[in-house]
N, CA, C, O and the ligand as a Tripos MOL2 file, in Angstrom:
@<TRIPOS>MOLECULE
protein
  285   283    72     0     0
PROTEIN
NO_CHARGES

@<TRIPOS>ATOM
      1 N         -14.9430   -3.6580   11.0770 N.3       1 MET1
      2 CA        -14.4900   -2.3600   11.3080 C.3       1 MET1
      3 C         -13.9580   -1.7420   10.0440 C.2       1 MET1
      4 O         -13.0820   -2.2950    9.3790 O.2       1 MET1
      5 N         -14.4970   -0.5900    9.7210 N.am      2 PRO2
      6 CA        -14.0810    0.0390    8.4620 C.3       2 PRO2
      7 C         -12.6840    0.7840    8.4280 C.2       2 PRO2
      8 O         -12.5800    2.0100    8.4430 O.2       2 PRO2
      9 N         -11.6190   -0.1080    8.3820 N.am      3 ILE3
     10 CA        -10.3020    0.3610    8.3520 C.3       3 ILE3
     11 C          -9.9150    0.6170    6.8280 C.2       3 ILE3
     12 O         -10.0920   -0.2480    5.9710 O.2       3 ILE3
     13 N          -9.4000    1.8090    6.5700 N.am      4 TYR4
     14 CA         -9.0610    2.1400    5.3020 C.3       4 TYR4
     15 C          -7.5480    2.5590    5.1870 C.2       4 TYR4
     16 O          -6.9910    3.1270    6.1260 O.2       4 TYR4
     17 N          -6.8810    2.2560    3.9760 N.am      5 GLU5
     18 CA         -5.5440    2.5760    3.6660 C.3       5 GLU5
     19 C          -5.4840    3.7650    2.9980 C.2       5 GLU5
     20 O          -6.1630    3.9630    1.9910 O.2       5 GLU5
     21 N          -4.5970    4.7300    3.5460 N.am      6 PHE6
     22 CA         -4.4610    6.0050    2.8340 C.3       6 PHE6
     23 C          -3.0440    6.3080    2.5270 C.2       6 PHE6
     24 O          -2.1250    5.7240    3.1030 O.2       6 PHE6
     25 N          -2.8500    7.2700    1.5730 N.am      7 HIS7
     26 CA         -1.5550    7.7640    1.1720 C.3       7 HIS7
     27 C          -1.4860    9.0930    1.3770 C.2       7 HIS7
     28 O          -2.4560    9.7680    1.0340 O.2       7 HIS7
     29 N          -0.4340    9.6800    1.9220 N.am      8 CYS8
     30 CA         -0.2670   11.1510    2.0960 C.3       8 CYS8
     31 C           0.6300   11.6610    0.9470 C.2       8 CYS8
     32 O           1.7240   11.1470    0.7150 O.2       8 CYS8
     33 N           0.1290   12.6870    0.2400 N.am      9 HIS9
     34 CA          0.7670   13.2170   -0.8740 C.3       9 HIS9
     35 C           1.9470   14.1340   -0.4430 C.2       9 HIS9
     36 O           2.8740   14.3660   -1.2190 O.2       9 HIS9
     37 N           1.8940   14.6350    0.7810 N.am     10 LYS10
     38 CA          2.8930   15.6400    1.2600 C.3      10 LYS10
     39 C           4.0630   14.9460    1.6560 C.2      10 LYS10
     40 O           5.1220   15.3630    1.1850 O.2      10 LYS10
     41 N           4.0970   13.8670    2.5080 N.am     11 CYS11
     42 CA          5.1880   13.2080    3.1070 C.3      11 CYS11
     43 C           5.5660   11.8980    2.5810 C.2      11 CYS11
     44 O           6.5850   11.2910    2.9100 O.2      11 CYS11
     45 N           4.5260   11.4220    1.5900 N.am     12 ASP12
     46 CA          4.7610   10.0180    0.8680 C.3      12 ASP12
     47 C           4.4760    8.9480    1.8160 C.2      12 ASP12
     48 O           5.0680    7.8930    1.5900 O.2      12 ASP12
     49 N           3.6610    8.9860    2.8800 N.am     13 GLN13
     50 CA          3.4540    8.0180    3.8520 C.3      13 GLN13
     51 C           2.2410    7.3700    3.5930 C.2      13 GLN13
     52 O           1.2370    8.0000    3.2620 O.2      13 GLN13
     53 N           2.2700    5.9470    3.7420 N.am     14 ASP14
     54 CA          1.0100    5.1370    3.6740 C.3      14 ASP14
     55 C           0.6860    4.7310    5.0710 C.2      14 ASP14
     56 O           1.5150    4.2040    5.8140 O.2      14 ASP14
     57 N          -0.6290    5.0090    5.4300 N.am     15 PHE15
     58 CA         -0.9900    4.5980    6.7310 C.3      15 PHE15
     59 C          -2.4900    4.1390    6.7580 C.2      15 PHE15
     60 O          -3.2520    4.5040    5.8640 O.2      15 PHE15
     61 N          -2.8850    3.3840    7.7270 N.am     16 GLU16
     62 CA         -4.2920    2.8730    7.8340 C.3      16 GLU16
     63 C          -4.8700    3.6410    9.0100 C.2      16 GLU16
     64 O          -4.1950    3.9770    9.9830 O.2      16 GLU16
     65 N          -6.0970    3.8840    8.8660 N.am     17 THR17
     66 CA         -6.9280    4.5510    9.8570 C.3      17 THR17
     67 C          -8.3350    4.0390    9.8410 C.2      17 THR17
     68 O          -8.8370    3.4780    8.8670 O.2      17 THR17
     69 N          -8.9360    4.2640   10.9720 N.am     18 LEU18
     70 CA        -10.4240    3.8100   11.1580 C.3      18 LEU18
     71 C         -11.2710    4.9480   10.6590 C.2      18 LEU18
     72 O         -11.0550    6.0740   11.1080 O.2      18 LEU18
     73 N         -12.1270    4.7700    9.8540 N.am     19 VAL19
     74 CA        -13.1690    5.7310    9.4160 C.3      19 VAL19
     75 C         -14.5810    5.4290    9.8070 C.2      19 VAL19
     76 O         -15.2080    4.5290    9.2490 O.2      19 VAL19
     77 N         -15.0800    6.1510   10.7360 N.am     20 MET20
     78 CA        -16.2390    5.9070   11.2440 C.3      20 MET20
     79 C         -17.4250    6.5600   10.3620 C.2      20 MET20
     80 O         -18.5420    6.0440   10.3250 O.2      20 MET20
     81 N         -17.1470    7.5470    9.7700 N.am     21 ARG21
     82 CA        -18.1910    8.2850    8.9270 C.3      21 ARG21
     83 C         -17.4630    8.5140    7.4660 C.2      21 ARG21
     84 O         -16.2650    8.7870    7.3830 O.2      21 ARG21
     85 N         -18.2670    8.3800    6.4060 N.am     22 SER22
     86 CA        -17.6620    8.6030    5.0860 C.3      22 SER22
     87 C         -17.2070    9.9890    4.9030 C.2      22 SER22
     88 O         -16.2890   10.1610    4.1010 O.2      22 SER22
     89 N         -17.7120   11.0330    5.5310 N.am     23 ASP23
     90 CA        -17.4400   12.3110    5.4370 C.3      23 ASP23
     91 C         -16.3140   12.8900    6.3470 C.2      23 ASP23
     92 O         -16.0820   14.0950    6.4460 O.2      23 ASP23
     93 N         -15.6610   11.9330    6.9810 N.am     24 ASP24
     94 CA        -14.6300   12.3460    7.9890 C.3      24 ASP24
     95 C         -13.5050   12.8870    7.1850 C.2      24 ASP24
     96 O         -13.2450   12.3760    6.0960 O.2      24 ASP24
     97 N         -12.7250   14.0270    7.7140 N.am     25 VAL25
     98 CA        -11.6710   14.3630    7.1360 C.3      25 VAL25
     99 C         -10.4290   13.7180    7.7620 C.2      25 VAL25
    100 O         -10.1650   13.7320    8.9640 O.2      25 VAL25
    101 N          -9.6710   13.1250    6.7470 N.am     26 ILE26
    102 CA         -8.5790   12.2600    7.2160 C.3      26 ILE26
    103 C          -7.2950   13.1470    7.2530 C.2      26 ILE26
    104 O          -7.0060   13.8370    6.2750 O.2      26 ILE26
    105 N          -6.5870   13.1320    8.2850 N.am     27 CYS27
    106 CA         -5.2350   13.8040    8.3530 C.3      27 CYS27
    107 C          -4.0830   12.6770    8.5010 C.2      27 CYS27
    108 O          -4.2000   11.5940    9.0750 O.2      27 CYS27
    109 N          -3.0730   13.1350    7.9200 N.am     28 CYS28
    110 CA         -1.8070   12.2280    7.9450 C.3      28 CYS28
    111 C          -1.2840   12.1650    9.3900 C.2      28 CYS28
    112 O          -1.1120   13.2310    9.9820 O.2      28 CYS28
    113 N          -1.0300   11.0550    9.9750 N.am     29 PRO29
    114 CA         -0.5690   10.9450   11.3000 C.3      29 PRO29
    115 C           0.7730   11.5470   11.5400 C.2      29 PRO29
    116 O           1.1500   12.0150   12.6140 O.2      29 PRO29
    117 N           1.4720   11.4870   10.4080 N.am     30 LYS30
    118 CA          3.0690   11.9250   10.3860 C.3      30 LYS30
    119 C           3.1430   13.4940   10.3210 C.2      30 LYS30
    120 O           3.6940   14.1560   11.2000 O.2      30 LYS30
    121 N           2.5650   14.0170    9.2460 N.am     31 CYS31
    122 CA          2.7470   15.5580    8.9320 C.3      31 CYS31
    123 C           1.3810   16.2780    9.1940 C.2      31 CYS31
    124 O           1.2990   17.5040    9.1240 O.2      31 CYS31
    125 N           0.4190   15.5580    9.4680 N.am     32 ASP32
    126 CA         -0.9200   16.2630    9.7760 C.3      32 ASP32
    127 C          -1.5650   16.9960    8.4670 C.2      32 ASP32
    128 O          -2.4910   17.8040    8.5480 O.2      32 ASP32
    129 N          -1.0130   16.6420    7.3930 N.am     33 SER33
    130 CA         -1.6150   17.0650    6.1560 C.3      33 SER33
    131 C          -3.0120   16.4200    5.8550 C.2      33 SER33
    132 O          -3.3340   15.2790    6.1850 O.2      33 SER33
    133 N          -3.8220   17.3530    5.1530 N.am     34 LYS34
    134 CA         -5.0530   16.6980    4.7090 C.3      34 LYS34
    135 C          -5.0790   16.1850    3.2840 C.2      34 LYS34
    136 O          -6.1140   15.7320    2.7960 O.2      34 LYS34
    137 N          -3.9870   16.2550    2.6470 N.am     35 LYS35
    138 CA         -3.9260   16.0190    1.2720 C.3      35 LYS35
    139 C          -3.6480   14.4610    1.1990 C.2      35 LYS35
    140 O          -2.5670   14.0710    0.7570 O.2      35 LYS35
    141 N          -4.5090   13.6630    1.5810 N.am     36 VAL36
    142 CA         -4.3730   12.2140    1.5200 C.3      36 VAL36
    143 C          -5.2960   11.6840    0.5830 C.2      36 VAL36
    144 O          -6.3270   12.2680    0.2510 O.2      36 VAL36
    145 N          -4.9090   10.5110    0.1290 N.am     37 ARG37
    146 CA         -5.7960    9.7320   -0.8560 C.3      37 ARG37
    147 C          -6.1000    8.3330   -0.3630 C.2      37 ARG37
    148 O          -5.1880    7.6120    0.0420 O.2      37 ARG37
    149 N          -7.4260    7.9130   -0.3900 N.am     38 ARG38
    150 CA         -7.6870    6.5970   -0.0810 C.3      38 ARG38
    151 C          -7.2050    5.5360   -0.9940 C.2      38 ARG38
    152 O          -7.4080    5.6510   -2.2030 O.2      38 ARG38
    153 N          -6.6080    4.5550   -0.5300 N.am     39 LEU39
    154 CA         -6.0710    3.5500   -1.4390 C.3      39 LEU39
    155 C          -7.2550    2.3430   -1.3400 C.2      39 LEU39
    156 O          -7.8340    1.9690   -0.3210 O.2      39 LEU39
    157 N          -7.4160    1.8880   -2.6270 N.am     40 MET40
    158 CA         -8.4570    0.7880   -2.7660 C.3      40 MET40
    159 C          -7.8930   -0.5670   -2.4680 C.2      40 MET40
    160 O          -7.9330   -1.4820   -3.2900 O.2      40 MET40
    161 N          -7.3320   -0.6830   -1.1990 N.am     41 SER41
    162 CA         -6.7640   -2.0800   -1.0020 C.3      41 SER41
    163 C          -7.6740   -3.1520   -0.9080 C.2      41 SER41
    164 O          -7.2500   -4.3080   -0.9050 O.2      41 SER41
    165 N          -8.9840   -2.8770   -0.8240 N.am     42 GLY42
    166 CA        -10.0000   -3.9370   -0.7260 C.3      42 GLY42
    167 C         -10.1760   -4.6490   -2.1390 C.2      42 GLY42
    168 O         -10.8060   -5.7000   -2.2540 O.2      42 GLY42
    169 N          -9.5740   -3.9980   -3.1960 N.am     43 PHE43
    170 CA         -9.7230   -4.4930   -4.5070 C.3      43 PHE43
    171 C          -8.4740   -5.0450   -5.0910 C.2      43 PHE43
    172 O          -8.3300   -5.1180   -6.3110 O.2      43 PHE43
    173 N          -7.5150   -5.4580   -4.1990 N.am     44 ALA44
    174 CA         -6.0720   -5.8030   -4.6080 C.3      44 ALA44
    175 C          -6.1890   -7.2250   -5.3080 C.2      44 ALA44
    176 O          -5.2640   -7.7130   -5.9580 O.2      44 ALA44
    177 N          -7.2560   -7.7610   -5.1370 N.am     45 HIS45
    178 CA         -7.5610   -9.1990   -5.7110 C.3      45 HIS45
    179 C          -8.2830   -9.2080   -7.0240 C.2      45 HIS45
    180 O          -8.9140  -10.2150   -7.3460 O.2      45 HIS45
    181 N          -8.2350   -8.1930   -7.7770 N.am     46 LYS46
    182 CA         -9.0490   -7.9290   -8.8460 C.3      46 LYS46
    183 C          -8.7020   -8.9080  -10.0170 C.2      46 LYS46
    184 O          -9.5710   -9.2860  -10.8020 O.2      46 LYS46
    185 N          -7.4920   -9.2720  -10.0970 N.am     47 SER47
    186 CA         -6.8970  -10.1550  -11.1230 C.3      47 SER47
    187 C          -7.5410  -11.5530  -11.0520 C.2      47 SER47
    188 O          -7.6240  -12.3010  -12.0270 O.2      47 SER47
    189 N          -7.9830  -11.8360   -9.8370 N.am     48 ALA48
    190 CA         -8.4550  -13.2210   -9.6210 C.3      48 ALA48
    191 C         -10.0130  -13.3620   -9.8170 C.2      48 ALA48
    192 O         -10.6210  -14.4000   -9.5570 O.2      48 ALA48
    193 N         -10.5560  -12.2910  -10.2690 N.am     49 GLY49
    194 CA        -11.9590  -12.1950  -10.4260 C.3      49 GLY49
    195 C         -12.3760  -13.1950  -11.5050 C.2      49 GLY49
    196 O         -11.6570  -14.1150  -11.8950 O.2      49 GLY49
    197 N         -13.6900  -12.9090  -11.9790 N.am     50 GLY50
    198 CA        -14.2800  -13.9200  -12.8340 C.3      50 GLY50
    199 C         -13.9570  -13.4530  -14.3690 C.2      50 GLY50
    200 O         -14.8190  -13.5080  -15.2460 O.2      50 GLY50
    201 N         -12.7770  -13.0410  -14.5750 N.am     51 LYS51
    202 CA        -12.4330  -12.6400  -15.9280 C.3      51 LYS51
    203 C         -11.8050  -13.8080  -16.8280 C.2      51 LYS51
    204 O         -11.8960  -13.7410  -18.0540 O.2      51 LYS51
    205 N         -11.2420  -14.7560  -16.2670 N.am     52 MET52
    206 CA        -10.5180  -15.7170  -17.0220 C.3      52 MET52
    207 C         -11.3560  -16.4410  -18.0060 C.2      52 MET52
    208 O         -10.9800  -16.6480  -19.1600 O.2      52 MET52
    209 N         -12.6520  -16.8740  -17.4670 N.am     53 THR53
    210 CA        -13.4130  -17.6610  -18.6060 C.3      53 THR53
    211 C         -13.9280  -16.9040  -19.6360 C.2      53 THR53
    212 O         -14.1880  -17.4760  -20.6950 O.2      53 THR53
    213 N         -14.1510  -15.5520  -19.5000 N.am     54 SER54
    214 CA        -14.8400  -14.8800  -20.4660 C.3      54 SER54
    215 C         -13.7760  -14.1470  -21.4760 C.2      54 SER54
    216 O         -14.1140  -13.9860  -22.6490 O.2      54 SER54
    217 N         -12.5670  -13.7290  -21.0500 N.am     55 SER55
    218 CA        -11.6830  -12.9780  -21.8680 C.3      55 SER55
    219 C         -10.6450  -13.8080  -22.6230 C.2      55 SER55
    220 O         -10.1210  -13.3650  -23.6450 O.2      55 SER55
    221 N         -10.3660  -14.9270  -22.1580 N.am     56 HIS56
    222 CA         -9.2400  -15.7530  -22.7890 C.3      56 HIS56
    223 C          -9.8590  -16.7760  -23.7480 C.2      56 HIS56
    224 O          -9.1340  -17.2860  -24.6030 O.2      56 HIS56
    225 N         -11.1370  -17.1020  -23.6600 N.am     57 GLY57
    226 CA        -11.8000  -18.0620  -24.5490 C.3      57 GLY57
    227 C         -11.6060  -19.3390  -24.1650 C.2      57 GLY57
    228 O         -12.0580  -20.2200  -24.8960 O.2      57 GLY57
    229 N         -10.9730  -19.6630  -23.0780 N.am     58 GLY58
    230 CA        -10.6970  -21.1130  -22.7660 C.3      58 GLY58
    231 C         -11.8450  -21.6980  -22.0310 C.2      58 GLY58
    232 O         -12.7430  -20.9490  -21.6460 O.2      58 GLY58
    233 N         -11.8930  -23.0000  -21.8010 N.am     59 CYS59
    234 CA        -12.6980  -23.6270  -20.9810 C.3      59 CYS59
    235 C         -12.3410  -23.7640  -19.6010 C.2      59 CYS59
    236 O         -11.2040  -23.4290  -19.2710 O.2      59 CYS59
    237 N         -13.2300  -24.2550  -18.6520 N.am     60 ALA60
    238 CA        -12.8090  -24.2760  -17.3620 C.3      60 ALA60
    239 C         -11.7360  -25.1570  -16.9570 C.2      60 ALA60
    240 O         -11.1440  -24.9960  -15.8900 O.2      60 ALA60
    241 N         -11.4300  -26.2110  -17.8880 N.am     61 SER61
    242 CA        -10.2960  -27.0170  -17.4380 C.3      61 SER61
    243 C          -8.8790  -26.5770  -17.9250 C.2      61 SER61
    244 O          -7.8630  -26.8830  -17.3010 O.2      61 SER61
    245 N          -8.8680  -25.8770  -19.0210 N.am     62 CYS62
    246 CA         -7.6300  -25.4420  -19.5580 C.3      62 CYS62
    247 C          -7.4290  -23.9970  -19.4020 C.2      62 CYS62
    248 O          -6.2710  -23.6380  -19.1900 O.2      62 CYS62
    249 N          -8.3690  -23.0810  -19.4680 N.am     63 ALA63
    250 CA         -8.2840  -21.5780  -19.2310 C.3      63 ALA63
    251 C          -7.4190  -20.9810  -20.3150 C.2      63 ALA63
    252 O          -7.0560  -19.8140  -20.1720 O.2      63 ALA63
    253 N          -7.0500  -21.6610  -21.3870 N.am     64 GLY64
    254 CA         -6.1130  -21.1120  -22.3820 C.3      64 GLY64
    255 C          -6.5930  -21.1410  -23.8190 C.2      64 GLY64
    256 O          -5.9660  -20.5750  -24.7140 O.2      64 GLY64
    257 N          -7.7200  -21.8130  -24.0240 N.am     65 GLY65
    258 CA         -8.3550  -22.0040  -25.4090 C.3      65 GLY65
    259 C          -7.5590  -22.9870  -26.3000 C.2      65 GLY65
    260 O          -7.3970  -22.7550  -27.4980 O.2      65 GLY65
    261 N          -7.1170  -23.9750  -25.7560 N.am     66 SER66
    262 CA         -6.2080  -24.9920  -26.5390 C.3      66 SER66
    263 C          -6.5390  -26.2940  -26.2190 C.2      66 SER66
    264 O          -5.8220  -27.1550  -26.7290 O.2      66 SER66
    265 N          -7.4990  -26.6830  -25.4610 N.am     67 CYS67
    266 CA         -7.8090  -28.1170  -25.1530 C.3      67 CYS67
    267 C          -9.0060  -28.6080  -26.1170 C.2      67 CYS67
    268 O          -9.6540  -27.8440  -26.8330 O.2      67 CYS67
    269 N          -9.1920  -29.9490  -26.0270 N.am     68 ALA68
    270 CA        -10.2300  -30.5630  -26.9190 C.3      68 ALA68
    271 C         -11.5940  -30.1020  -26.8000 C.2      68 ALA68
    272 O         -12.3530  -30.1420  -27.7680 O.2      68 ALA68
    273 N         -12.0190  -29.5770  -25.4400 N.am     69 THR69
    274 CA        -13.3800  -29.2080  -25.2090 C.3      69 THR69
    275 C         -13.5310  -27.6380  -25.7260 C.2      69 THR69
    276 O         -14.6700  -27.1770  -25.8010 O.2      69 THR69
    277 N         -12.5450  -26.9230  -26.0350 N.am     70 CYS70
    278 CA        -12.7440  -25.4890  -26.3150 C.3      70 CYS70
    279 C         -13.3130  -25.3170  -27.5090 C.2      70 CYS70
    280 O         -14.1160  -24.3870  -27.5780 O.2      70 CYS70
    281 N         -13.1000  -26.0300  -28.5880 N.am     71 HIS71
    282 CA        -13.4000  -25.6430  -30.0030 C.3      71 HIS71
    283 C         -14.2870  -26.7200  -30.6070 C.2      71 HIS71
    284 O         -14.6690  -26.6230  -31.7730 O.2      71 HIS71
    285 ZN          2.0440   13.1730    5.5560 Zn       72 ZN72
@<TRIPOS>BOND
     1     1     2 1
     2     2     3 1
     3     3     4 2
     4     3     5 am
     5     5     6 1
     6     6     7 1
     7     7     8 2
     8     7     9 am
     9     9    10 1
    10    10    11 1
    11    11    12 2
    12    11    13 am
    13    13    14 1
    14    14    15 1
    15    15    16 2
    16    15    17 am
    17    17    18 1
    18    18    19 1
    19    19    20 2
    20    19    21 am
    21    21    22 1
    22    22    23 1
    23    23    24 2
    24    23    25 am
    25    25    26 1
    26    26    27 1
    27    27    28 2
    28    27    29 am
    29    29    30 1
    30    30    31 1
    31    31    32 2
    32    31    33 am
    33    33    34 1
    34    34    35 1
    35    35    36 2
    36    35    37 am
    37    37    38 1
    38    38    39 1
    39    39    40 2
    40    39    41 am
    41    41    42 1
    42    42    43 1
    43    43    44 2
    44    43    45 am
    45    45    46 1
    46    46    47 1
    47    47    48 2
    48    47    49 am
    49    49    50 1
    50    50    51 1
    51    51    52 2
    52    51    53 am
    53    53    54 1
    54    54    55 1
    55    55    56 2
    56    55    57 am
    57    57    58 1
    58    58    59 1
    59    59    60 2
    60    59    61 am
    61    61    62 1
    62    62    63 1
    63    63    64 2
    64    63    65 am
    65    65    66 1
    66    66    67 1
    67    67    68 2
    68    67    69 am
    69    69    70 1
    70    70    71 1
    71    71    72 2
    72    71    73 am
    73    73    74 1
    74    74    75 1
    75    75    76 2
    76    75    77 am
    77    77    78 1
    78    78    79 1
    79    79    80 2
    80    79    81 am
    81    81    82 1
    82    82    83 1
    83    83    84 2
    84    83    85 am
    85    85    86 1
    86    86    87 1
    87    87    88 2
    88    87    89 am
    89    89    90 1
    90    90    91 1
    91    91    92 2
    92    91    93 am
    93    93    94 1
    94    94    95 1
    95    95    96 2
    96    95    97 am
    97    97    98 1
    98    98    99 1
    99    99   100 2
   100    99   101 am
   101   101   102 1
   102   102   103 1
   103   103   104 2
   104   103   105 am
   105   105   106 1
   106   106   107 1
   107   107   108 2
   108   107   109 am
   109   109   110 1
   110   110   111 1
   111   111   112 2
   112   111   113 am
   113   113   114 1
   114   114   115 1
   115   115   116 2
   116   115   117 am
   117   117   118 1
   118   118   119 1
   119   119   120 2
   120   119   121 am
   121   121   122 1
   122   122   123 1
   123   123   124 2
   124   123   125 am
   125   125   126 1
   126   126   127 1
   127   127   128 2
   128   127   129 am
   129   129   130 1
   130   130   131 1
   131   131   132 2
   132   131   133 am
   133   133   134 1
   134   134   135 1
   135   135   136 2
   136   135   137 am
   137   137   138 1
   138   138   139 1
   139   139   140 2
   140   139   141 am
   141   141   142 1
   142   142   143 1
   143   143   144 2
   144   143   145 am
   145   145   146 1
   146   146   147 1
   147   147   148 2
   148   147   149 am
   149   149   150 1
   150   150   151 1
   151   151   152 2
   152   151   153 am
   153   153   154 1
   154   154   155 1
   155   155   156 2
   156   155   157 am
   157   157   158 1
   158   158   159 1
   159   159   160 2
   160   159   161 am
   161   161   162 1
   162   162   163 1
   163   163   164 2
   164   163   165 am
   165   165   166 1
   166   166   167 1
   167   167   168 2
   168   167   169 am
   169   169   170 1
   170   170   171 1
   171   171   172 2
   172   171   173 am
   173   173   174 1
   174   174   175 1
   175   175   176 2
   176   175   177 am
   177   177   178 1
   178   178   179 1
   179   179   180 2
   180   179   181 am
   181   181   182 1
   182   182   183 1
   183   183   184 2
   184   183   185 am
   185   185   186 1
   186   186   187 1
   187   187   188 2
   188   187   189 am
   189   189   190 1
   190   190   191 1
   191   191   192 2
   192   191   193 am
   193   193   194 1
   194   194   195 1
   195   195   196 2
   196   195   197 am
   197   197   198 1
   198   198   199 1
   199   199   200 2
   200   199   201 am
   201   201   202 1
   202   202   203 1
   203   203   204 2
   204   203   205 am
   205   205   206 1
   206   206   207 1
   207   207   208 2
   208   207   209 am
   209   209   210 1
   210   210   211 1
   211   211   212 2
   212   211   213 am
   213   213   214 1
   214   214   215 1
   215   215   216 2
   216   215   217 am
   217   217   218 1
   218   218   219 1
   219   219   220 2
   220   219   221 am
   221   221   222 1
   222   222   223 1
   223   223   224 2
   224   223   225 am
   225   225   226 1
   226   226   227 1
   227   227   228 2
   228   227   229 am
   229   229   230 1
   230   230   231 1
   231   231   232 2
   232   231   233 am
   233   233   234 1
   234   234   235 1
   235   235   236 2
   236   235   237 am
   237   237   238 1
   238   238   239 1
   239   239   240 2
   240   239   241 am
   241   241   242 1
   242   242   243 1
   243   243   244 2
   244   243   245 am
   245   245   246 1
   246   246   247 1
   247   247   248 2
   248   247   249 am
   249   249   250 1
   250   250   251 1
   251   251   252 2
   252   251   253 am
   253   253   254 1
   254   254   255 1
   255   255   256 2
   256   255   257 am
   257   257   258 1
   258   258   259 1
   259   259   260 2
   260   259   261 am
   261   261   262 1
   262   262   263 1
   263   263   264 2
   264   263   265 am
   265   265   266 1
   266   266   267 1
   267   267   268 2
   268   267   269 am
   269   269   270 1
   270   270   271 1
   271   271   272 2
   272   271   273 am
   273   273   274 1
   274   274   275 1
   275   275   276 2
   276   275   277 am
   277   277   278 1
   278   278   279 1
   279   279   280 2
   280   279   281 am
   281   281   282 1
   282   282   283 1
   283   283   284 2
@<TRIPOS>SUBSTRUCTURE
     1 MET1         2 RESIDUE 1 A MET
     2 PRO2         6 RESIDUE 1 A PRO
     3 ILE3        10 RESIDUE 1 A ILE
     4 TYR4        14 RESIDUE 1 A TYR
     5 GLU5        18 RESIDUE 1 A GLU
     6 PHE6        22 RESIDUE 1 A PHE
     7 HIS7        26 RESIDUE 1 A HIS
     8 CYS8        30 RESIDUE 1 A CYS
     9 HIS9        34 RESIDUE 1 A HIS
    10 LYS10       38 RESIDUE 1 A LYS
    11 CYS11       42 RESIDUE 1 A CYS
    12 ASP12       46 RESIDUE 1 A ASP
    13 GLN13       50 RESIDUE 1 A GLN
    14 ASP14       54 RESIDUE 1 A ASP
    15 PHE15       58 RESIDUE 1 A PHE
    16 GLU16       62 RESIDUE 1 A GLU
    17 THR17       66 RESIDUE 1 A THR
    18 LEU18       70 RESIDUE 1 A LEU
    19 VAL19       74 RESIDUE 1 A VAL
    20 MET20       78 RESIDUE 1 A MET
    21 ARG21       82 RESIDUE 1 A ARG
    22 SER22       86 RESIDUE 1 A SER
    23 ASP23       90 RESIDUE 1 A ASP
    24 ASP24       94 RESIDUE 1 A ASP
    25 VAL25       98 RESIDUE 1 A VAL
    26 ILE26      102 RESIDUE 1 A ILE
    27 CYS27      106 RESIDUE 1 A CYS
    28 CYS28      110 RESIDUE 1 A CYS
    29 PRO29      114 RESIDUE 1 A PRO
    30 LYS30      118 RESIDUE 1 A LYS
    31 CYS31      122 RESIDUE 1 A CYS
    32 ASP32      126 RESIDUE 1 A ASP
    33 SER33      130 RESIDUE 1 A SER
    34 LYS34      134 RESIDUE 1 A LYS
    35 LYS35      138 RESIDUE 1 A LYS
    36 VAL36      142 RESIDUE 1 A VAL
    37 ARG37      146 RESIDUE 1 A ARG
    38 ARG38      150 RESIDUE 1 A ARG
    39 LEU39      154 RESIDUE 1 A LEU
    40 MET40      158 RESIDUE 1 A MET
    41 SER41      162 RESIDUE 1 A SER
    42 GLY42      166 RESIDUE 1 A GLY
    43 PHE43      170 RESIDUE 1 A PHE
    44 ALA44      174 RESIDUE 1 A ALA
    45 HIS45      178 RESIDUE 1 A HIS
    46 LYS46      182 RESIDUE 1 A LYS
    47 SER47      186 RESIDUE 1 A SER
    48 ALA48      190 RESIDUE 1 A ALA
    49 GLY49      194 RESIDUE 1 A GLY
    50 GLY50      198 RESIDUE 1 A GLY
    51 LYS51      202 RESIDUE 1 A LYS
    52 MET52      206 RESIDUE 1 A MET
    53 THR53      210 RESIDUE 1 A THR
    54 SER54      214 RESIDUE 1 A SER
    55 SER55      218 RESIDUE 1 A SER
    56 HIS56      222 RESIDUE 1 A HIS
    57 GLY57      226 RESIDUE 1 A GLY
    58 GLY58      230 RESIDUE 1 A GLY
    59 CYS59      234 RESIDUE 1 A CYS
    60 ALA60      238 RESIDUE 1 A ALA
    61 SER61      242 RESIDUE 1 A SER
    62 CYS62      246 RESIDUE 1 A CYS
    63 ALA63      250 RESIDUE 1 A ALA
    64 GLY64      254 RESIDUE 1 A GLY
    65 GLY65      258 RESIDUE 1 A GLY
    66 SER66      262 RESIDUE 1 A SER
    67 CYS67      266 RESIDUE 1 A CYS
    68 ALA68      270 RESIDUE 1 A ALA
    69 THR69      274 RESIDUE 1 A THR
    70 CYS70      278 RESIDUE 1 A CYS
    71 HIS71      282 RESIDUE 1 A HIS
    72 ZN72       285 GROUP 0 **** ****
């Protein structure tokens, strides 16, 4: 089910709603404002992605670039 998290700019409320179509106009359930922004809650785990091995220069066992197999 496509449930998205939104933030209302008018009353500062965060809410989740079911979006059936991508062009649906979302209204805040509290103040009925259309000035809402979709939050990218699905990407909250971005820091755990595949960045560690490439950006830090470490190997798989140390991830810090300081063990015997790194250099
Ligand atoms: Zn609101």
